[in-house]
C-alpha positions as CSV (number, residue, x, y, z in Angstrom):
1,M,70.7,13.8,-40.1
2,I,73.9,14.6,-40.9
3,Y,72.8,18.1,-40.2
4,L,71.7,17.5,-37.0
5,Q,74.8,15.6,-36.3
6,L,76.6,18.7,-38.1
7,F,74.6,21.5,-35.9
8,L,75.5,19.3,-32.4
9,S,79.2,19.1,-33.3
10,Y,79.6,22.7,-33.9
11,L,77.3,24.0,-31.4
12,K,79.7,22.2,-28.6
13,I,82.7,23.9,-30.7
14,G,81.1,27.0,-30.3
15,F,80.6,27.0,-26.4
16,F,83.6,24.9,-25.6
17,G,85.9,27.3,-28.0
18,F,87.4,29.8,-25.4
19,G,90.3,31.9,-26.6
20,G,89.4,32.9,-30.4
21,G,89.7,31.1,-33.9
22,Y,92.8,29.6,-33.4
23,A,92.3,28.3,-30.2
24,M,89.0,26.3,-31.9
25,L,90.9,24.9,-34.4
26,S,91.9,21.7,-32.0
27,L,88.4,21.5,-30.8
28,I,87.5,21.3,-34.8
29,Q,90.1,18.9,-35.7
30,N,89.2,16.6,-32.7
31,E,85.8,16.5,-33.4
32,I,85.3,16.3,-37.0
33,V,88.7,14.6,-38.3
34,E,89.3,12.2,-35.4
35,Q,86.1,11.5,-33.7
36,R,83.3,11.6,-36.4
37,G,85.8,10.8,-39.6
38,W,84.1,13.4,-42.1
39,L,87.7,14.6,-43.0
40,T,91.2,13.5,-43.4
41,A,93.7,15.3,-41.5
42,T,95.0,16.5,-44.9
43,Q,91.6,18.0,-46.2
44,F,91.8,19.7,-42.7
45,A,94.9,21.2,-42.9
46,D,93.4,22.3,-46.4
47,I,90.6,23.8,-44.7
48,V,92.9,25.6,-42.3
49,A,94.9,27.1,-44.7
50,V,92.1,28.5,-47.0
51,S,90.5,29.5,-43.7
52,Q,93.4,31.6,-43.1
53,I,93.3,33.6,-46.6
54,T,90.0,34.6,-46.7
55,P,88.4,37.5,-44.8
56,G,86.8,37.0,-41.3
57,P,87.2,34.9,-38.2
58,I,89.1,31.6,-38.6
59,A,86.5,29.4,-37.0
60,I,83.7,30.9,-39.1
61,N,85.2,30.6,-42.3
62,S,86.3,26.8,-41.0
63,A,83.1,26.2,-39.8
64,T,81.7,27.2,-43.6
65,Y,84.0,25.5,-45.6
66,I,84.1,22.2,-43.5
67,G,79.8,22.5,-43.6
68,Y,80.3,22.9,-47.4
69,T,82.6,19.7,-47.7
70,I,81.0,17.8,-45.8
71,A,76.9,18.4,-46.6
72,G,77.0,21.3,-49.2
73,F,75.2,25.0,-49.0
74,G,72.5,23.4,-46.1
75,G,75.8,22.2,-44.2
76,S,77.4,25.5,-44.5
77,V,74.6,27.2,-43.3
78,V,74.2,24.5,-40.2
79,A,78.0,24.7,-39.2
80,T,78.1,28.5,-39.3
81,F,75.0,28.8,-37.7
82,A,75.7,26.2,-34.8
83,V,79.4,27.7,-33.8
84,C,77.5,31.1,-33.5
85,L,74.8,30.6,-31.6
86,P,76.4,30.2,-27.9
87,S,78.2,33.9,-28.2
88,L,75.1,35.1,-30.1
89,T,73.2,34.1,-27.3
90,L,75.3,35.1,-24.5
91,M,75.7,38.6,-26.2
92,L,71.9,38.7,-26.1
93,L,71.5,38.1,-22.9
94,L,74.4,40.4,-21.5
95,T,72.8,43.4,-23.8
96,W,68.8,42.5,-22.0
97,L,70.4,42.5,-18.3
98,F,72.5,45.5,-19.3
99,L,69.4,47.5,-20.7
100,R,67.5,46.4,-18.2
101,Y,69.9,47.6,-15.1
102,R,71.7,50.5,-17.0
103,N,70.1,52.6,-14.3
104,N,71.5,50.9,-11.3
105,R,73.9,52.9,-9.2
106,F,76.3,49.7,-9.3
107,V,76.2,49.0,-13.2
108,H,76.7,53.0,-14.1
109,S,80.1,52.8,-11.4
110,V,81.0,49.5,-13.3
111,V,80.5,51.5,-16.7
112,E,82.2,54.4,-15.7
113,A,85.0,52.2,-14.6
114,I,85.5,50.3,-17.3
115,K,85.2,53.6,-19.8
116,P,89.3,54.6,-19.6
117,V,90.1,51.0,-20.0
118,V,88.5,50.9,-23.2
119,I,89.7,54.0,-24.4
120,G,93.0,52.6,-23.3
């Protein structure tokens, strides 16, 4: 049951966490500390500090660490997967759409217009 709750909590964080990892920290704190009560504010602050010094995105690092703290190795896998699932799904969908319509004149024009912006 804890795995399902952890999955749903981090799936919600992944869906609504716009603005990068640091913007997601307030959502994570609200969900994990205030609503669920799985961690204290001090434990959460310690996890954020460790997540900042480890390589990788802070939201994923904190999801892994919090998942491990709450439910062991399985919890870390579930939390990390759940927080990554929304962006992974969106990227797969956009890739599929691009590959399907890449020969479309409009899509080709948009991609050509974006190239200088990406380089800049």
